[in-house]
LOKELUM-429100 format. One record per atom (N, C-alpha, C): x, y, z; residue number from 1. Coordinates in steps of 0.001 Angstrom, whole numbers, plus 500000, padded with zeros to 6 digits. Layout:
REM LOKELUM-429100
(pt (X,Y,Z),NUM)
...
END
This chain:
REM LOKELUM-429100
(pt (903084,410412,331426),1)
(pt (903396,408519,331753),1)
(pt (904707,409326,333431),1)
(pt (904504,408884,334218),2)
(pt (904708,409031,335675),2)
(pt (905733,408194,336183),2)
(pt (907102,408794,336544),3)
(pt (908106,408607,337303),3)
(pt (908285,407265,337428),3)
(pt (907391,407172,338312),4)
(pt (907447,406273,339063),4)
(pt (906603,404652,338114),4)
(pt (905665,404890,337150),5)
(pt (905275,403569,335937),5)
(pt (906790,403728,335179),5)
(pt (907940,404406,335052),6)
(pt (908304,404478,334075),6)
(pt (910188,403097,334795),6)
(pt (910280,403096,336589),7)
(pt (910404,402740,336422),7)
(pt (910449,401203,336929),7)
(pt (909004,401127,336183),8)
(pt (908342,399115,336550),8)
(pt (907848,398450,335583),8)
(pt (908115,399285,334523),9)
(pt (908468,398820,332654),9)
(pt (909484,397953,332238),9)
(pt (909046,396811,331725),10)
(pt (909886,396397,331085),10)
(pt (910908,397112,329708),10)
(pt (912019,396542,329210),11)
(pt (912448,396877,328050),11)
(pt (911833,397174,326970),11)
(pt (911075,396232,327052),12)
(pt (910214,396108,325257),12)
(pt (908926,397390,325485),12)
(pt (908586,397719,326679),13)
(pt (908202,398483,326498),13)
(pt (909026,400350,326351),13)
(pt (909146,400186,327481),14)
(pt (910564,401526,327447),14)
(pt (910593,401207,325891),14)
(pt (911298,400710,325077),15)
(pt (911407,400522,323291),15)
(pt (910235,401564,322958),15)
(pt (908835,401079,322960),16)
(pt (907660,401502,322434),16)
(pt (907312,402703,322819),16)
(pt (907539,402853,324156),17)
(pt (907165,404389,324556),17)
(pt (908836,405806,323931),17)
(pt (910151,405226,323703),18)
(pt (910803,405733,323296),18)
(pt (910911,406321,321795),18)
(pt (910397,404936,321034),19)
(pt (910285,404693,319172),19)
(pt (908745,406177,319214),19)
(pt (907565,406237,320203),20)
(pt (906101,407047,320125),20)
(pt (906897,408314,320552),20)
(pt (907903,408282,321559),21)
(pt (908120,409565,321947),21)
(pt (907668,410190,323571),21)
(pt (906487,408963,323909),22)
(pt (905852,408904,325161),22)
(pt (906609,409268,326166),22)
(pt (907888,408846,325847),23)
(pt (909385,408786,327440),23)
(pt (910285,409491,326673),23)
(pt (911984,409092,327035),24)
(pt (912938,409073,326614),24)
(pt (913515,408851,327490),24)
(pt (914486,408334,326795),25)
(pt (915777,407417,327940),25)
(pt (916643,408236,328769),25)
(pt (916559,409707,328814),26)
(pt (916381,410306,329718),26)
(pt (915900,410365,330802),26)
(pt (914416,410482,330553),27)
(pt (913677,410443,331616),27)
(pt (913260,409186,332845),27)
(pt (913797,408276,331371),28)
(pt (913622,406557,332304),28)
(pt (915435,406608,333766),28)
(pt (916381,406842,332678),29)
(pt (918044,407167,333167),29)
(pt (917790,407877,334231),29)
(pt (916697,409373,334480),30)
(pt (917004,410162,335602),30)
(pt (916052,409187,337119),30)
(pt (915045,408594,335950),31)
(pt (914052,407514,336833),31)
(pt (914921,406807,337946),31)
(pt (915718,405398,337339),32)
(pt (916389,405192,337884),32)
(pt (917577,405775,338911),32)
(pt (917975,407077,338599),33)
(pt (919468,407347,339460),33)
(pt (918607,407540,340422),33)
(pt (916625,408501,340651),34)
(pt (916253,408619,341744),34)
(pt (916012,407143,342524),34)
(pt (915765,406246,341774),35)
(pt (915986,404966,342702),35)
(pt (916918,404939,343456),35)
(pt (918473,404610,342773),36)
(pt (919437,404278,343043),36)
(pt (919675,404965,344281),36)
(pt (919351,406454,344300),37)
(pt (919706,407496,345025),37)
(pt (918842,406991,346994),37)
(pt (917452,406911,346386),38)
(pt (917030,406747,347258),38)
(pt (916894,405137,348001),38)
(pt (917208,404411,347399),39)
(pt (916347,403307,347927),39)
(pt (918694,402369,348453),39)
(pt (919293,403340,347529),40)
(pt (920672,402051,348064),40)
(pt (921460,402584,349286),40)
(pt (921117,403285,349794),41)
(pt (922087,403613,350889),41)
(pt (921191,402303,352232),41)
(pt (919636,401688,351690),42)
(pt (919149,400547,352432),42)
(pt (919592,399381,352155),42)
(pt (920526,399476,350594),43)
(pt (920834,397889,350424),43)
(pt (921697,398014,350141),43)
(pt (922495,398828,349859),44)
(pt (923923,398802,349391),44)
(pt (924915,399047,348599),44)
(pt (923768,398364,347730),45)
(pt (924155,397405,345799),45)
(pt (924703,397868,344639),45)
(pt (925531,399480,344831),46)
(pt (926215,400161,344425),46)
(pt (926887,401086,345525),46)
(pt (928830,400407,345000),47)
(pt (929406,401095,345529),47)
(pt (929632,402227,344580),47)
(pt (929969,402755,342974),48)
(pt (929984,403976,342654),48)
(pt (928518,403860,341602),48)
(pt (928204,405032,341668),49)
(pt (926758,405979,340327),49)
(pt (927778,406860,339694),49)
(pt (927817,406474,338581),50)
(pt (928130,407400,337861),50)
(pt (927067,408038,337059),50)
(pt (926420,408920,337493),51)
(pt (924682,409562,337259),51)
(pt (925255,410198,335957),51)
(pt (927005,411104,336365),52)
(pt (926852,412246,334424),52)
(pt (926775,411316,333648),52)
(pt (927281,410157,333549),53)
(pt (928241,409501,332635),53)
(pt (927046,409041,331842),53)
(pt (925811,408400,332759),54)
(pt (924297,407715,332872),54)
(pt (923528,408684,331773),54)
(pt (923471,409557,331789),55)
(pt (923176,410472,331805),55)
(pt (923619,411098,330340),55)
(pt (924840,411671,330437),56)
(pt (925452,412040,329138),56)
(pt (924559,410333,328111),56)
(pt (925606,409754,328708),57)
(pt (924730,407538,327577),57)
(pt (923212,408511,326892),57)
(pt (922234,408714,328219),58)
(pt (920705,408256,327310),58)
(pt (920652,410089,326796),58)
(pt (920965,410466,326717),59)
(pt (921325,411943,325776),59)
(pt (921536,411313,324305),59)
(pt (922827,410788,324890),60)
(pt (922884,410504,322764),60)
(pt (921871,408887,322468),60)
(pt (921544,408708,323555),61)
(pt (920535,407432,322925),61)
(pt (918940,407913,322725),61)
(pt (919108,409310,323336),62)
(pt (917169,409293,322221),62)
(pt (918068,410836,321696),62)
(pt (918983,410981,321468),63)
(pt (919600,411337,319959),63)
(pt (919169,410493,318813),63)
(pt (919490,409220,319468),64)
(pt (919146,408014,317983),64)
(pt (917844,407993,318275),64)
(pt (917409,407416,318942),65)
(pt (916215,407513,318862),65)
(pt (915307,407990,318530),65)
(pt (915553,409333,318391),66)
(pt (914923,410410,317010),66)
(pt (915151,410218,316114),66)
(pt (916720,409775,315640),67)
(pt (917084,409382,314420),67)
(pt (916159,408747,314016),67)
(pt (916323,407492,314437),68)
(pt (914734,406073,313874),68)
(pt (913662,406202,313469),68)
(pt (913335,407399,313957),69)
(pt (912351,407405,313630),69)
(pt (911599,408875,312985),69)
(pt (912147,409379,312743),70)
(pt (911886,409362,310935),70)
(pt (912399,408929,309473),70)
END
């Protein structure tokens, strides 16, 4: 799955990919952060982005998805 694909998927599809381990919450978060970095200078939608906090939360989510699939 390419990074571009992850950025355009709905939550239900992402959940399926996380459950099947075809993608991870961390990958999806990094795609979202990359998009914010790329487009925010033009649209100014975000005043503050906590990339470190987002990645930390995504890692915790990935751990939960891993436990749920066992």
